[in-house]
C-alpha positions in Angstrom: 26.0 162.9 133.8 24.2 159.7 133.6 26.5 158.6 130.8 29.5 159.4 132.9 28.3 157.3 135.8 27.7 154.5 133.5 31.1 154.9 132.0 32.8 154.8 135.4 31.0 151.8 136.7 31.7 149.8 133.3 35.4 150.9 133.7 35.5 149.8 137.3 33.9 146.5 136.3 36.5 145.8 133.4 39.4 146.9 135.5 38.4 144.7 138.6 37.8 141.6 136.4 41.1 141.9 134.5 43.6 140.4 136.8 47.3 139.4 135.8 47.5 137.2 138.9 46.7 133.6 137.9 47.5 132.0 141.3 51.2 132.6 140.8 51.2 135.2 143.6 49.4 133.2 146.2 50.7 134.3 149.6 53.2 131.8 151.3 53.1 131.4 155.0 55.7 129.0 156.6 52.8 127.8 158.9 51.4 126.1 155.8 54.5 123.6 156.0 53.8 120.7 158.2 56.3 118.1 159.5 55.3 114.7 160.9 58.0 112.3 162.4 57.0 108.9 160.9 59.7 106.8 162.3 62.7 107.4 164.7 65.4 104.6 165.6 68.3 105.1 168.0 71.4 103.0 168.8 74.9 103.7 170.0 76.2 103.7 166.4 73.5 105.7 164.6 70.1 107.5 164.6 67.6 107.5 161.8 64.6 109.5 161.1 61.6 109.4 158.6 60.1 112.9 158.4 57.0 113.6 156.2 56.8 117.2 155.0 53.3 118.4 153.7 52.3 121.6 152.0 49.0 122.6 153.1 49.2 126.1 151.6 48.0 127.3 148.3 51.4 128.2 146.9 53.6 125.8 145.2 57.0 125.2 146.8 59.8 123.7 144.9 63.6 122.8 144.9 63.4 121.9 148.5 66.4 120.9 150.4 66.0 119.4 153.9 68.8 119.0 156.5 69.2 117.7 160.1 71.9 118.7 162.6 72.8 118.2 166.2 73.5 121.2 168.3 76.8 121.4 170.3 76.4 121.1 174.1 77.7 123.9 176.2 77.8 124.6 179.8 75.0 127.3 179.5 72.9 125.5 176.9 73.4 124.6 173.2 74.9 126.1 170.2 73.9 125.8 166.5 76.1 123.3 164.6 77.1 124.5 161.2 77.6 120.8 160.0 74.4 119.3 158.6 73.2 116.1 157.2 71.3 116.2 154.0 67.9 114.3 154.2 67.0 112.3 151.2 63.9 111.1 149.5 63.1 108.2 147.2 61.5 110.7 144.7 63.2 112.1 141.6 64.8 115.5 142.3 63.9 118.4 142.4 61.3 118.2 145.0 58.2 120.3 144.2 55.1 120.3 146.4 51.8 121.7 145.2 49.1 122.4 147.6 48.1 119.2 149.6 51.1 117.2 148.5 53.7 115.5 150.7 57.1 114.0 150.6 58.9 111.6 153.1 62.6 112.5 153.8 64.9 110.0 155.3 68.2 110.5 157.2 70.7 108.2 158.8 73.1 109.9 161.1 76.2 107.7 162.1 77.3 108.9 165.5 80.4 107.0 166.8 81.7 106.7 163.2 81.5 110.4 162.4 81.3 112.3 165.5 83.5 110.1 167.8 83.1 111.9 171.1 79.1 111.8 171.4 79.1 113.8 174.5 79.8 117.1 172.6 76.5 117.0 170.7 72.8 116.9 171.8 71.6 113.8 169.9 68.1 114.0 171.8 67.2 117.5 170.3 68.0 117.7 166.6 67.6 120.6 164.7 66.1 120.8 161.1 66.3 123.2 158.2 64.0 123.4 155.2 65.1 125.5 152.2 63.3 126.1 148.9 61.6 128.5 146.5 57.9 129.7 146.3 56.4 131.2 143.2 55.5 134.7 144.1 54.3 137.2 141.4 55.4 135.1 138.7 59.1 134.6 140.0 60.6 132.3 142.4 61.4 133.7 145.7 63.6 131.8 148.3 62.3 130.8 151.6 63.8 129.0 154.6 62.8 127.7 158.1 64.7 126.1 160.7 64.7 125.2 164.4 64.4 122.4 166.8 62.5 119.4 165.4 60.2 119.1 168.2 59.0 122.6 167.8 57.9 121.7 164.2 56.0 118.5 165.1 
């Protein structure tokens, strides 16, 4: 009986110390992605933004695409705009952020040149969308988050 107990304890120790998880399955939470508006300029012709994106989580995120859009104004509020402007970086693509890393995205939105009648869009409340992949269980899994810029700041 004593040998059986020792064998069970030894097997439990071996099984608990042998893990195939080498950090690749680290849980991802969208709350670990933080946005900071570094700069915003506005004129009748265009609006520009510099937005810093920081990964404060443990999981590495990669192949990140970042977009900005202006909602359509309606009599009862606003409606999502399917037309998006891609934000760019000075970094070499693809963008990959390990824990604690950050990247600055820039976007310049020409208003009158592209949109013409600016009374149709809500330029004071832009929406953002961030898409990418996170390493989960040894494979890349897609993630996405979107909403009003102010809600993420």
